[in-house]
PAFIFI-137803 format. One record per residue: residue in one letter; z, x, y of N, C-alpha, C in turn. Coordinates in steps of 0.02 Angstrom, whole numbers, plus 50000, padded with zeros to 5 digits. Example, Ala and Ser with C-alpha at 12.3 -4.5 7.8 and 13.67 -1.06 7.14 Angstrom:
! residues 2
A503905066049716503905061549775503905066049835
S503545064249888503575068449947503945064550002
END
This chain:
! residues 745
X533855717359935533605721359879533415716759822
X532825717659794532605713659737532985715759675
X533245711159638533595712659575533245709059519
X532965712859472532615710059415533105708859360
X533095703059327533585701559273533625707159222
X534245709359206534345714559155534225721559180
X534085722359245533935729059272534485731259319
X534515737859329534915740659383534535739459448
X534875739459505534505739259568534005745059571
X533415743659600532885748659599533105755059632
X533505754559683533715760659718534115765359675
X534465762659623534875766859580534465770459527
X533845768459518533435771559467533085777759492
X533105779059556532785784959584533325790259592
X533295795559554533815800659555533545807059586
X533995811559600533795817959628533415821959575
X532965826459596532575830359548533025834259502
X532855834359438533235838059388532815843759361
X533145848659332532795854359304532425852259242
X531905855859225531505854359166531825857359104
X531485856659047531725859758986531565867158989
X531925870659032531815877759042532325881759003
X532305888259009532745892558970533475890958985
X533855890158931534575888858937534935894758905
X535585895058916535975900558887536645897958863
X536875900958809537535899658781537945905958793
X538465905258834538865911058853539575910358827
X539855915958804540555916358785540855922258823
X541325920658868541585925758912542345926258912
X542685920558903543405920458913543785920558847
X544435921658853544885921458795544815914858758
X544815909258795544765902658764544095901658730
X543555904458757542895903958725542915907058655
X543165913158651543155916858588543665914058538
X544195910958563544725908558519544475903258470
X543905900158484543635894858441543275897558379
X543195904058374542835906958318543285909058260
X542995912758214543355914958154543415922658156
X544035925058148544185932158154544335934958085
X544035940558069544185944158007544245951558025
X544875953958029544975960858048544815962358120
X544795957058162544635957958233545165954558274
X545365957758329545865955058375545515952958440
X545855948658477545585946158540546085947458596
X545885951358646546315952858702546315947158752
X546805947158796546875941658844546275941058890
X545905946558900545335946358946544685944258911
X544725942158847544135939958812543735945658781
X544055951058763543725956758731543915957058658
X543425957758615543535958458543543615965858526
X544125967358486544235974158462544465973758389
X544485979458355544735979558286545475977858286
X545675973658239546375971658232546765977158196
X547435976758197547815981458156547625980858082
X547675986358047547505986357976547955981457939
X547655977257898548025972057863548055973757789
X548675974157764548785976057694549165970457658
X548925968457599549275963457559549825966957519
X550455965657538551015968757503551175965057438
X551085958457439551305954557382550925947957381
X550715945957320550405939457310550805935757257
X551105930157277551555926557233551185922157183
X550555920957195550175916257154550465909257158
X550815907857213551105901257226550765898357289
X550805891757297550475888757355550755890757423
X551405892557426551695893957492552295898457485
X552385902757535553015906457544553375903057602
X553945899857587554305895957637554835900257673
X555155904857637555715908357666555685915757647
X555915920057693555955927257680556635929557706
X557005933257664557655935957684557695943257666
X557965947257712558025954457701558725956157676
X558765960757629559395963057601559595969657633
X560245971557629560465977857659560115983957630
X559885983657568559565989557538558825990057556
X558575985757600557875986057621557405981757580
X557645978557528557215974157488557155967357523
X556645963757502556515957157530556515951957473
X556755945957490556735940457443556305934857473
X555875932057432555395927057456555495920557417
X555615915057452555675908457421555015904757427
X554775901857372554105898957369554105891657348
X553535888557352553395881757327552685881757301
X552525877557253552855871457232553135872257162
X553335878157142553655879157077554355882157083
X554615882257144555315884057154555495891057133
X555105896057148555245902857126555475907257184
X555895912257165556115917357212555885924057186
X555555927957228555305934557209555685939857249
X555725945657218556045951457251555515956857261
X555505959457321555055964957338555495970757362
X555515976257322555965981657340555675985957395
X556065990857416555875995057473555245998957459
X555126000557395554536004457377553916000057371
X554005993357373553425988957369553325985757302
X553755987157253553695984057187553975977057189
X553645972357155553855965457157554035962857088
X554455957757086554645954657022554855947457035
X554765943356984555015936456987555775936856976
X556155934457024556875935457023557255929356997
X557015923257013557365917256992556905911256998
X556995906456953556615900156954557095894356958
X556995890157008557435884357018557215878556974
X557655873656968557475867656931557155862456977
X557055864057040556715859757089556095863457115
X555605859857142554965863157157554955867457219
X555435866757264555395870357328556015874557340
X555905880557367556455884657394556295885657468
X556595881257510556445881457581556885886457619
X557455888557590557915892757628558225898057583
X558305904057611558635909757578559105913057627
X559625916257601560065920357641560345925857597
X560475931757626560755937357590561375939657628
X561945940257592562565942257627562595949857634
X563135952157663563215959257678563245963557616
X563375960657558563415964357495562775963857455
X562265960657482561635960157447561585954357399
X562065949757402562045943857358561565938757389
X561135935957346560615931357369560855924157360
X560745920157411560895913057408560235909357418
X560055905057371559425901457372559555893957371
X559205890257413559285882957417558665879557390
X558765875057342558195871557312558145864457340
X557545861757339557405854957362556845851957320
X556805845257315557275840257341557895839657296
X558345835257313558985834657279559325841457277
X559375844457336559515851557343560215853757325
X560245859957302560865863557289560775870757312
X561335874057325561335881157343561575885157283
X561185890257264561355894557207561525901557232
X562015904657197562215911557212561955916057157
X561575921057176561265925557127561515932557141
X561915935357094562235941857105562195945957041
X561835951457044561805956256989561605952956923
X561085948856927560825945756867561175939456846
X561675937256884562025931156867561885925856920
X561715919856897561565914356943562055908756930
X562405906456981562875900856975562725895857031
X562895889657016562835884557067563395885557117
X563215886757179563715888557230563965882357268
X563495877957288563715872057326563175866557321
X563405860457313562955854657311563135850057368
X562745849957422562935846057481562785838657476
X562525836357418562345829357410561825827257462
X561365831557475560815830257523560155831057486
X559645827657511559005828057477558655834757491
X558705837157552558365843457570558855848357601
X558725854757587559095860057621558565864357657
X558605864157724558085867457764558295874457788
X558935875657797559145881957828559815884157801
X559885890857794560505894157775560645899657825
X561285900457845561465905957891562195907857880
X562325914357878563005916857871563325917657940
X563945915257946564315916058008564685922558010
X564965924158068565325930558076565895931358026
X566205926058004566775926557958566575926457885
X565935926357870565715926457801565585919657771
X565715914257809565565907657783564815906357786
X564565902257740563855900557737563775893557766
X563315892857813563165886457844562515883757816
X562515877257799561965874257763561685868457804
X561055868957826560735863657864560315859157819
X560445852657822560155848157772559765842357804
X559425838657760559075832457776559075828457712
X559025822157712558775818157766559315814457804
X559915817557808560455814557848560665819057906
X560335824657915560445828957972561145831557978
X561435834157923562125836657923562135844157913
X562675847357939562795854457928563455855057890
X563445858957836564045860157796564245867457803
X564905868657804565185875457805565485876657737
X565275882257705565495883857637565835890757639
X566455891157614566805897657615566555901857556
X566735908357552566475912657499566645910357429
X567145905957420567315903557353566905897357334
X566465894957380566055889157365566355882557384
X566925882657421567235876457444566915874457511
X566635868557513566265866457573566565860457607
X566385859557671566595853857710566035852057759
X566035845757780565555843657831565775846757897
X565335850657926565495854257988565245850458049
X564635847458043564365843758101563855838658075
X563945832558098563465827158083563065825658146
X562425827458146562025827058207561775819958222
X561755815658171561455809158181560695809358179
X560415815358172559695816158165559505815858091
X558855815758077558635815458008558695822257974
X558555827658010558535834257979558825839458026
X559185844257996559365850458030558875855758005
X558425858058048557855862158026557935869558042
X558425871458082558505878558099559235879958114
X559455885958093560145888258105560125895458128
X560585897258174560665904158196561335904758231
X561545911058246562165912158282562025916158345
X562355914258400562265917958462562745923958462
X562695928458511563115934558512563865933058514
X564045927058536564755925358539564995921958475
X564565921758424564765918958360564735911458356
X564425908158404564365900958402563725898958364
X563795893658325563235891358285562715887758328
X562085889358317561525886058350561135882158297
X560935876158314560585871958265560015868158300
X559455867358263558895863458287558775857558242
X558535852058271558485845858232557775842958236
X557695837758194557095833658191557325826458177
X557085821158209556455820758246556505820958321
X557095821958351557135821758424557105828658457
X557025833858416556945840558444557535842858486
X558145841858461558745843858497558975850758475
X559225854758522559535861158506560275860758525
X560695862058474561425861558483561735868458487
X562285868858526562755874458522563405871558496
X563615873958436564195870958402564765876058402
X565285874558437565845879258446566415878058397
X566405872558361566925871058313566725864858274
X567165862958228567015857258185566935850958228
X566335847958224566145842058262566205843058338
X566155849358360566145850858432565475853958450
X565045849758477564355852058490564135849958560
X563685853958587563385852658652562635853558645
X562255848558669561515849058667561295853458726
X561035859258710560825863658764560095862558784
X559705858958741559025857358761558765851558719
X558425847058752558085841358720557335842358730
X557005844858678556295846558683555865840258681
X555265840758707554795835158705554435834658638
X554515839658596554205839758530554735838058477
X554525835258420555025832458373555435837458333
X555165843358318555535847758273555655854658304
X556275856858299556445863758317556375867958254
X555885872258254555705875858193556115882358185
X556265885658240556595892258236556995893458299
X557575896658293557985898658350558155906058341
X558025910158393558145917358389558515919658452
X559145921958446559485924958503559165931758520
X559105933258585558815939558607559285942758657
X559125949058675559545952858720559615949158787
X560205949958817560335946758881560625939858876
X560735937458814561035930858805560545925158803
X559895926658810559395921358806559285919258733
X559025913258726558815910758661558065909258663
X557725910858609557035908758601557005903358548
X556615898158560556575892658512555845890558505
X555665889158442554995886558427555055879058413
X554665875058448554635867858435553925866058415
X553885861258369553225859358344553195851958329
X552605849858304552475842658297552745839358236
X553175842358197553485838858142553285841358074
X553405847658058553235850457993553735848457939
X554345847057958554865845657907554655839757863
X554405834457893554225828657854553625830157809
X553165834457831552605836357788552845840257728
X553305844857738553565848757682553985844257636
X554345839557665554745834957624554295830557581
X553755828157611553285823957573552965827857517
X552795834157530552495838257478552995839457421
X553625840757439554135841857387554245835557346
X554265829857380554365823557344553795822157296
X553175823557319552595822357277552605826757215
X552795833057224552825837557167553375835357119
X553945833457147554505831357105554325825257064
X553995820457094553795814357059553285815857005
X552815820457021552305822156972552605825756913
X553095830056926553425833656872553825828956828
X554165824156861554565819456822554125815156778
X553545813256804553095809156764552805813056706
X552745819656713552445823756660552925825356604
X553565824756618554065826556568554485820356552
X554465818156491554845812156470555465814456432
X556045811556449556665813256414556845820556421
X556845823256484556975830356493557675832056470
X557745837956440558395840256416558825842856472
X559475843056462559925846256510559775853756510
X559865856956568559685864056573560295868256587
X560255874456565560755879456581560405885356610
X560745888956653560435894756686560585900956644
X560075904656626560145910556586559815916456620
X559975922356593559685928556621559235931656569
X558615933256591558145936756548558035943656577
X558345948756546558305955456573557835959856533
X557405956756492556965960756450556375963456488
X556205960256544555615962456581555755969156615
X555265973556612555355980156643555415979656718
X555125974456746555145973956819555815971756846
X556275969856800556935967756824557115961056795
X557735958856805557965952556776557625946656809
X557505941556769557245935156795557745929856778
X557975926156827558435920656817558035914156820
X558135909856771557745903756769558135898156735
X557935892056749558215886256715557855885456649
X558245885156593557955884956527558195878756489
X557745875056456557955869056420558425870756362
X558845865956344559275866756285558845867256222
X559145870056171558795870756107558585863956081
X558025863956045557765857756017557265854356062
X557195856556123556705853656169556155858856182
X555625856456212555055860856227555285866456273
X555125872556254555335878356294554905879256356
X554325876256359553875877156416553665870456444
X554055867556489553865861156518553215861756557
X552835856256561552205856556598552325858456670
X551875862656697551925864556767551735858756811
X552095857656865551905852156909551235853656942
X550855848556955550195849756985550265852557056
X549775856457076549765859157144549645853457193
X550045853057245549975847857296549725851157359
X549175848857388548925852057448549405851057507
X549395855857552549815855257611549615849057649
X550125845057667549975838857702549875840357776
X549405836957809549265838457879549815836057925
X549905839657979550355837358031550015831458067
X550405827058096550115821458133549655824158187
X549065821158192548575823458240548825822158311
X548885827558350549115827058419548595830058465
X547945829058448547405831858488547465829658560
X547395834458605547405832858676548085832758707
X548625833358667549305833658695549635840058668
X550205841758697550555847758676550765847058603
X550575851958562550705851758491551285856158470
X551385861658506551955866058492552095870158554
X552685873058556552885876858615553425881858596
X553485887058637554035891958632554425891658697
X555085890758691555515890158749555975896158753
X556135898158815556655903158827557225899558863
X557805899258829558385895758857558875901058883
X559025900758947559455905658979560195903758970
X560655908458981561365906958973561615901159015
X561295899859071561505894159113561155887659093
X560825887859034560495882059004559855879959040
X559605884059086558935882759114558425885059062
X557845881959064557345882959011556665884559042
X556325889459014555635891059030555195889958969
X554615887158978554115886658925553675892858929
X553735897358881553365903658885552685903158851
X552585898058810551945897058777551905889958751
X551315886958753551215880458722550485879858701
X550355875258655549685874358629549555867058613
X548945864758626548735858158607548355858158540
X548245864158513547825864858454548185867558392
X548725871258401549045874558345549795873158344
X550065873058283550795872758274551065879758265
X551565881458304551915887858296552435887158241
X552465892158196552925891758139553505896658145
X553385902558173553935907458176553805912058235
X554335915358256554255920358309554695926458293
X554485932158319554825938458305554825942658368
X555405943458401555435948158457555395955358430
X554975959358460554885966258438554765970558500
X555275974158521555225977958583555145973158641
X554705974758687554595970158744554145964258728
X553865964258668553375959158650553685953858605
X553325948358601553525942858558552935941058513
X553045941458447552525939558399552625932258379
X552075928858370552085921658357551585920058302
X551795916158252551345914258198551205906758201
X550595904658179550395897758185550025895358123
X549845888858125549445885958072548695886158087
X548505889258142547795889858160547465895258120
X547305893758056546995898458010547445904558000
X548095903458003548575908757990548565914158044
X548565912158106548505917058161549185920058180
X549155926358204549735929758232549555931958302
X549965929858350549855931658421550405936458444
X550235940258495550725944458529550755942358602
X551345940458624551445938458693551815943958729
X551485947058777551785952558813552285949858865
X552675954458893553185952458942552865949059002
X552245950859018551895947759075551545941259055
X551695938858993551425932658966550685932858951
X550405938758947549715939358925549685939058849
X549255934758824549225933358752548655937258720
X548805940058661548305943458621548325940558551
X547735938758525547695936858455547665943258414
X548215944758380548275951058344547905950958278
X547975945458241547665945058175547575937858155
X547065936558115546955930058085546925931058009
X547395927957973547435929157901546985924457862
X546675919557897546215914757866546535911057808
X547165909157818547515904557774547775898757816
X548025893557783548205887557821548775888757870
X549285892657850549865893757893550135900757883
X550365903757936550795909657931551505907257944
X551895906757891552535903257894553115907457919
X553115914057904553675918257923553435925057947
X553805927757996553695934558022554335938458012
X554275944657987554855948857973554725955857999
X555225958858031555155965858053555355970457996
X554955975657987555115980657937554845987357960
X555315992157969555135998957991554725998758055
X554925994358102554575994058165553915990458163
X553715988058104553095984458098553215977058085
X552675973458072552705966258062552455964457993
X552865960457957552665957457894552555950057905
X552065947157872551895940057882551825936657815
X552175931057806552115927057745551685920957759
X551325918657708550835913257719550925907557669
X550665901757690550575896057646549835895357631
X549685893157573549025892257543548925897257487
X548965903757502548905908857450549585911757430
X550105910257469550785912657453550825920157452
X550615923357506550595930657508551045933357563
X551175939957557551535943557609551095949357632
X550935949357697550495954557725550895959257770
X550615965257778550905970057825550365971957876
X550545971557940550095973757992550215981258003
X549705985057988549775992357991549785994858063
X550026000858071550056003758139549376005558166
X548896007058123548236008958146547746003258141
X547146003858172546655998558170546305998158102
X546015992458089545615991558028544995995958032
X544715997557974544106001657971543515997657996
X543505991157982542955986858004543215979758010
X542825975558043543005968558050542405964658075
X542485958058076541935953858100542215947958138
X541805945358182541965939358219541385934458213
X541525928358192541025923158184541115918058240
X540615917458282540645912758337540605905658312
X540855900758350540755893758330540015892058332
X539835886758297539135884558296538955881658364
X538375883358389538135880658452537585875558441
X537625869958475537135864558470536675864758530
X536035866158518535555866258573535305859258591
X535545854158556535385847058567534685845158542
X534255849958531533595848758504533345855258473
X532805855058438532525861258409532365866058467
X532575872158460532495877058514532155883358489
X531835886658535531545893258522532035898458548
X532245903058505532775907858524532485913758562
X532865915958611532675921858650533085927958631
X533425930858678533815936958667534555935358662
X534905939458625535635939358626535855945958658
X536295945558706536525951558741537275951458746
X537565957358754538295957858758538475964158797
X539105964258816539385970258846539885973058797
X539865979458784540315982358735540205989858727
X540525992458676540475999658663540586000958589
X540426006958567540576009058499540136005758447
X540386005858384540006003358327540005995758324
X539525992658356539475985358359538775983358338
X538715978258295538065975558275538125967958272
X537575964558290537565957258291537075954558240
X537245948658212536805945058167536795937658190
X536255934258175536205927158191535945923258131
X536095916858130535805912258081535725905458114
X535265901358089535125894958120534985889758068
X535035883358088534905877858043534895871258081
X534765865958045534715859358076535255854558052
X535765857058018536355853158002536925855858044
X537395851358061537925853158109538375858758082
X538455859158016538865864457987538435868957944
X538555875457948538145880057907538215878457833
X537655877657799537655876457727537055879957697
X536885878157636536345881757602535665880357633
X535615875457678534975874057711534865878657771
X535375882257792535305886857849534935893157827
X534685896657876534365903157863534905908257844
X534685913657812535145919257799535305922757864
X535845926557862536005930657921535425935457934
X535255936157996534685940358015534855947758007
X534345952058007534475959258011534905960858072
X535305966058067535775967558120535415970158183
X535685968058240535455970558305536005975258330
X535855981658332536355986458353536175989858419
X535625987858449535425990858512535925989158566
X536205993958600536695992458653536405987558703
X536775982258717536545977358766536195971358736
X535915972058675535625966158644534915967158620
X534605961558598533935961758571533675954758556
X533055954258532532735947958518533015944858454
X533155938258456533405934658398532815933158352
X532905934258288532365933158239532485927158195
X533035923558204533175917658163532675912058178
X532525907758129532015902458140532215897558195
X531715894658227531845889458276532225883758242
X532735881158274533145875858245533575872858301
X533965867858283534405864758332535065868558340
X535345871258285535995874558286535915882058273
X536355885858304536345893058294537055895758295
X537155901458262537805904758260537685912158260
X538125915858292538075923158290538715926158261
X538635932158234539195935858206539175942958230
X539745945458252539795952458275540175956458223
X539905962058204540245966658158540465972858197
X541105974458190541385980258223541585985458170
X541415991758182541585997158136541926002658176
X542436005658145542816010958179542346016458203
X542416018358265541976023358294542326026358355
X542006031258383542236034358444541656033958495
X541696029958546542296026358570542466020358527
X543056017558539543286011658502542796005958512
X542616002358458542135996858465542455990958503
X542055987858545542285982058583541685977658600
X541825971158608541305966358625541575961558676
X541175959958727541355954958778540725952058808
X540795946458841540255943358879539605942758839
X539625938558788539045937658745538625931858772
X537965933058779537505927858804536925927258756
X536775920958736536215919558692535735914858730
X535115917058739534615913058777534175909258729
X533965903258750533515899258709533125894358752
X532555892158726532135887258760532135880958719
X532465875558743532465869358704531775866358700
X531635863158645531005859458638530985853858690
X530395853058722530325847758771530245841058735
X530695836458747530655829858716530255825058760
X529875820658731529475816058771529915810858805
X529685808358863530055802858895529995796458856
X530385791558874530385785058841530325779658895
X529805775458890529765769558933530105763958895
X530665761758920531095757158883530905749858893
X530665748158951530495741058963530015740459022
X529635734859022529195733059077529345725859096
X529385724459161529465717559183528955716159237
X528715709959238528235707659289528525701459320
X528535701159387528835695459421528495694359488
X528595688459515528345686859581528885688159631
X528735691659685529225693359736528935691659804
X529375690859852529145689359920528855695559951
X528295694759984527975700360018528385702360079
X528395708860093528765711360150528485708360214
X528925705960257528705703060320528535695760316
X528515692960256528355685860249528965681660267
X528835675260281529385670760297529865670160238
X529585670260177530015669660118530475675560110
X530245681460133530675687360128531195687660182
X531085683960239531535684360295532075679060296
X532005673760255532515668660254532645666460182
X533245663860169533385661660100532915656160079
X532715656360016532275651259990532665644859979
X532365639160000532695632659991532375628759934
X531765630559916531425627059861531445631359800
X531505628259743531525631859680530965629359635
X530735633859592530245631859542530565626959494
X530165622659462530445618059413530795621859357
X531275618659325531655621859272531215624159215
X530635620959207530195622859152529745628659168
X529725630859231529265636259249529535642859225
X529095647259201529295653959178529265658659237
X529845660859260529855664859321529695672159309
X530005675259258529875682359243530015683659170
X529735689159145529825691059076529855698559072
X530235701359024530305708559016530145710358944
X529755715758935529625718358868529955725158863
X530285726458806530625732858796530255736858743
X530465743258736530135747458687530305745358616
X530795740658608530955738058541530585731558527
X530205729258576529845723058568530245716958588
X530865717858613531265712258633531075710058703
X531145703558717530985701058783531595698058815
X531655699258881532175695958918531905689458945
X532325685058967532135678658996531715674558949
X531845675058884531475671158835531905669758775
X531915663558754532295661758695531845659958637
X531195661258646530715659458593530705664858540
X530505662958479530405667758426529755671558441
X529765678258433529175682258448529175684258521
X528605686758544528525689058613528065684258649
X528335680358696527945675258731527515678258785
X526945674958797526525676858854526875674558917
X526845678658968527165677059032526655673859078
X526865668759114526415665459161526695666159231
X526285668759276526495669859345526065665659392
X526375662859444525995659559496526165662859562
X525775661459612525885664459677525955658959729
X526505659059763526575654659821526405658559883
X526365655259937526165658459999526635664260016
X526365669960032526765675760052527075679559995
X526855678559932527155682059876526695687559851
X527015692459817526665697859783526875697959710
X526485701659672526655702959602526995709759598
X527565710159564527915716559556527935718459482
X527695724459468527745727359401528305732559404
X528825731359365529395735959363529505738659293
X529815744359287529935747359221530575751559222
X530815752759163531405756959155531215762459106
X531315768659125531135774359084531665779859092
X531705784159041532165789759044531885795559005
X532155801459019531945807558983532545810658950
X532515812058884533095814958849533335821558878
X532865825258909533045831758937533255831259010
X533245825259037533415824459107532855826559154
X532235827259130531685829259173531495823659221
X531265825559281531015820659328530345818059304
X530235811459310529635808459282529165805959336
X528525805659318528005802759360527615797759318
X527365792359349527085786859311526365785359333
X525995782559285525335779659298525345772559272
X525065767759312525075760659294524365758159285
X524235754859229523565752359211523585744859198
X522995741759200522935734759179522265733759144
X522215728359106521575726059079521635718659063
X521075715059071521055708059054521005707158979
X521175701158956521185699858885520505700958852
X519975699458890519305700158861518975706758880
X519365711458906519105717958926519295723358876
X518895728658871519005733858821519375739958850
X519285741458914519545747658943520105746358992
X520565751158996521105750859044520865753059113
X521075749559165520905751459233521535753959269
X521475759559303522045762559337522205758659400
X522835756259404523065753159466523305758459515
X523725763159490523975768459533524245774159491
X524125780259513524355786259478524875789859522
X525235794559491525735798559526526265794259560
X526495789159526527025784859552527695787959534
X528115788959584528765792059570529325786859571
X529185780859597529665775459595529625772059527
X530045766959516530045763459452529785756259459
X529375755059510529055748559518528435749359561
X528005744359556527375744359594527225737159614
X527085736059678526925729459703526175728759714
X525895722859696525185721359703525105714959743
X524565714759782524365708459813524165703659758
X524465697759758524335693059704523605690959701
X523235691559756522535689559756522075694859725
X522355700859710521925706159684521725704959612
X522065700459577521885698659509521775691159505
X521195689259481521035682059475521415679059417
X521385672359413521725668959358521475671659291
X521945672359244521765674659177522355677859143
X522245680459082522755683859043522655691359049
X523195695059064523155702259077523705705859038
X523565712359025524065716958997524165722559048
X524795725059051524955730659095525235736259053
X525045742459070525275748359033525575753359083
X526175755859066526505760959107526555767359066
X526275772759092526305779359058526765783859098
X527275786659064527765791159096527635798359073
X527655802959119527515810059103528045814459136
X528205820059103528665824959133528275831059157
X527645830259175527215835859193527425839259258
X527815835759300528025838759363528475844859353
X528825845059297529325850359288529215854359223
X528645853459191528495857259131527785860059135
X527665865859105526985868559103526515863659068
X525865863759086525395858859057525405858758981
X525475864558949525455864658876526095861858844
X526635861058883527265858458856527425851458880
X527055848958930527205842458958527085836958906
X527495831758910527445826158863527355819658901
X526985814958869526865808358900526955802958847
X527265797458866527325791658823527215785358866
X526945779958833526815773958871527055767758834
X527035762058868527235755658840526785750358870
X526575745458829526135740058851526525733558853
X526425729758905526765723258912526455718158866
X526805712558853526475706958819525985703758868
X525575699058846525085696058892525435692558950
X525155693459009525395690259070524845685659095
X525005679259100524515674359124524605673559199
X524085675159236524095674259308523755667659324
X524115663259356523855656559369524025654659441
X523535654959484523625653259555523325646459572
X522995643159523522635636959536523005631059507
X523125625759546523485619959519523035615859472
X523335611659432522935607459388522515602459428
X521955600559398521505595559429521625588859395
X521735583559437521885576859411521295572259427
X521035569059374520485564159382520735557359361
X520735552459409521015545859396520455540859387
X520495537059333520005531759321520175525559361
X519715520959366519835514759404520395510859371
X520865508359410521425504559381521195497959352
X521545495659302521395489259269521985484559280
X521815478559311522345473659325522235467559282
X522765465259253522735459259211523345454959228
X523265450559276523825446459299524335450759334
X524925450559310525465454659339525515461659308
X525045463159265525055469659230524525474259262
X524745480459279524285485459307524285491559261
X523675493759240523605499659197523165504759231
X523435510959235523065516459267523015522259217
X522415524559204522295530359160522035536159201
X522265542259183521995548159218522015554159171
X521655559359189521605565559150521815571359195
X522225575859168522425581959204522195588059165
X521935593159199521685599159166521825605259210
X521985610959176522105617259211521675622659180
X521385626959221520915632059197521255638259169
X521915639159181522235645459163522825644759115
X523205639459119523805639059078523925631859055
X524325630859003524485624158979524885620159030
X524805613559027525195609159069525905608659042
X526375607359088527075607159066527465601059090
X527215597559141527615592059168527165587259207
X527305580759199526945575659237527445570559263
X527315567959323527745562859352527355558759403
X527615552959420527275548659470527785545859518
X527525543559575527945540559627527565534459655
X527885528859659527595522659685527895521259753
X527435521159801527635519659870528165524559895
X528035531059879528485536459902529195535859876
X529245532759818529905531959788530085538059745
X530595537159706530835542559662530295544559612
X530265551059599529785553559549530045551559480
X529575548959440529745546559373529335550559322
X529655553859272529275557659222528805553059182
X528245556059161527745552359123527495556659065
X527515554059004527275557758946526525556458937
X526175561258904525465560258890525365555258834
X524735553758823524565548958771524775551558703
X524695558258691524875560958625525615562658619
X526005561458671526725562158667527015568858687
X526615574258688526875580958705526405584158756
X526695586758810526305590458860526275597758838
X525745600058807525725606958781525045610158782
X524545607058814523875609858815523595609858886
X523045613758897522765613958965522485607258989
X522325602758944522065596258964522445590758928
X522645585558965523025580058935522785573358965
X522835568058924522685561258945523335557458957
X523345553659012523945549959030523755542659043
X524225538359031524135531259045524805528459070
X524735524859128525325521959159525235514359162
X525725510659137525715503359140526295501159184
X526125497159236526645494459280526645486959271
X527195484359248527245477159236527965474859249
X528095469959291527595466359332527395470459393
X526795469959413526535473559471526665469359533
X527025471859581527155467859641526505466359678
X526485460959710525885459159748525825463459810
X525225463559838525105467459897524815474359882
X524765478559934524475485259928525015490359916
X524855494959869525355500159851525015506959845
X525415512259857525165519159850525495522259788
X525065524659743525295527859681525075535159682
X525565539859675525415547059675525615550059608
X525155554059580525295557759518525375565259535
X525875568459501525975575759510526045578959442
X525615584059429525605587459365525705594959378
X526185598059340526315605259345526005608859285
X525755614959299525545619359244526125624159228
X526005628659180526535633159157526775637859211
X526355639159261526545643659315526905640059371
X526985633559364527325629859417526875627359472
X526205628459465525745625659514525715618059505
X525715614359560525715606959558525045604259582
X524735599959540524135596359561524315589159578
X524035586459633524205579859657523585575359660
X523675568859648523135563859655523445557359679
X523075553859723523325547559752522815541959738
X523085536159724522655530259715522985524359749
X522555519859779522805513859812522735508059763
X523285504559754523285498759710523335492359752
X522905487459736522925481159772522965475459722
END
């Protein structure tokens, strides 16, 4: 097989026929397809069907960046711990809300309410636990830990406190006397719960361990998760435990708290000592807050809002999971994700609700493990899920709100598909779908990867059952949106297909090479070559579409010189490709340097090379042109053609002519002058041999061999007596050798 320098083997350049730039389609059919879009009031069933989501009602907006903790009281009220201003809010059974307490630290990560309705709130960093009862707030316990992540009451009324950054659990009796209950050796205790037998359950970070603690410093690891943080532990009927593991949220929350604390400290110089007071003047109820001593500013500057810090990127690997741990300590993974962090779970009847950081999504996992996207709150995280009156409440980070999922469907909703890239400007066809009820589609298009002000407006709605023609402008990117409205029958959407015709892109001829090759059947082709061209001969040259040449170290694009030895052919090879993957056909042309028009060598070439008999072109300078077309697979009006021209190629089959003058003898000195000339290319090398001896290089009279004609002079001194044979050999740029012999006496 002939291998041209810098090329793939010729056989690899011939590929199977490919389809043309014909109609393509963008289809969304499965649950995973639709999950990539944006949901507003729309749910996604496990079979990939869009329907109206449960009605979503905002119960409370804290006006804080995040709701970290939610605790229910015996009277039906809820308490919400927030960040980054360390506030606790109360939401009564009727839905009225009030600011209940303000901590002297920026975060309230944990809350607990005892059987009498007394609220216990843990502040961080430099955390303490406060007891808030009937308008009175007292410091209940200071564990000497930087963070307090979890609070849980045991069967005997003791409060258990999970801390970081030393990973310890403290047990505090009702009088506020505490002791170290368990030292995990981990950095953080991130979750606490009690099983039906009254044993303490704890989750840790960074090794993702779940402990069963039966007594002081008596613990057993019931599961070692592959993920770093155990976010939540929930005992369920039958003795099983459900646990949420994720990629490490504790450190992100800790970093946010530390940043807020440092910013607040920098903003306040010489802060006064604080005392906790009660302000009962507000009609909404008492507010407990830390208040500066007299003589100092009554309103310290608010700490700046700190954005939620991202979890470590774990793209392509498991990012979070939900485990079911059985009484015999065997474990099943009931759900996992490579894209989202799970934050909380809520068993409700036979189903399991799960909240994530994927735009604040809430999923429902049925007993048969079929997943439904119930709602998307379009916030950064849904941090907590709470059952209330058989329904689901959801707390969020970013807007710091509490939502209620209603029992009935929303009145309307929309689904925004991800942006589709047609790879080139496309002409849009029809959009079609399978569905029922009040459904309408809109489209928009643009030439930037993300929709911005340069995109078209949303198109008029298409409400015809089954679909219709897209009216958005031709562009590279497109997006569709489905609007669902309550109707009879219930609105639904599935199997959406958008057709388009990509613009046909022209082919590209990337390079042309011209070289001498052995003719098929020749002796040179049948046996290895033993003779080589001189090192100065130019064997082959390649021109690319960027103007770069292979096999050349000269500045600029050099003219290539080819010679023909017995049994050789000239091979014109090229490399071309089509952006659309279309099959290409080629036409090859030539013209002499002094000619005006291109002459066709061969048309309809499907290979990537063409061989010529070297005698078909006489000596001279030539250009070769390769034109590539995709007309075989495109209609005539859409077919595209592009070409590339080679640099000049000098064809030189004639050796130099040597003319020797009569030798001049002067005693023992012999002087021989001769002239060498070539009709097609510059001379490159001269040498002589005396009496069939070693070839000796010879320079021209002007010192440099660089022109088609050169003068040479050879002086032999002393000249041996007798008769001698002197042979001159001169090479041209193509490697052709001219010979001349003279007898010296």
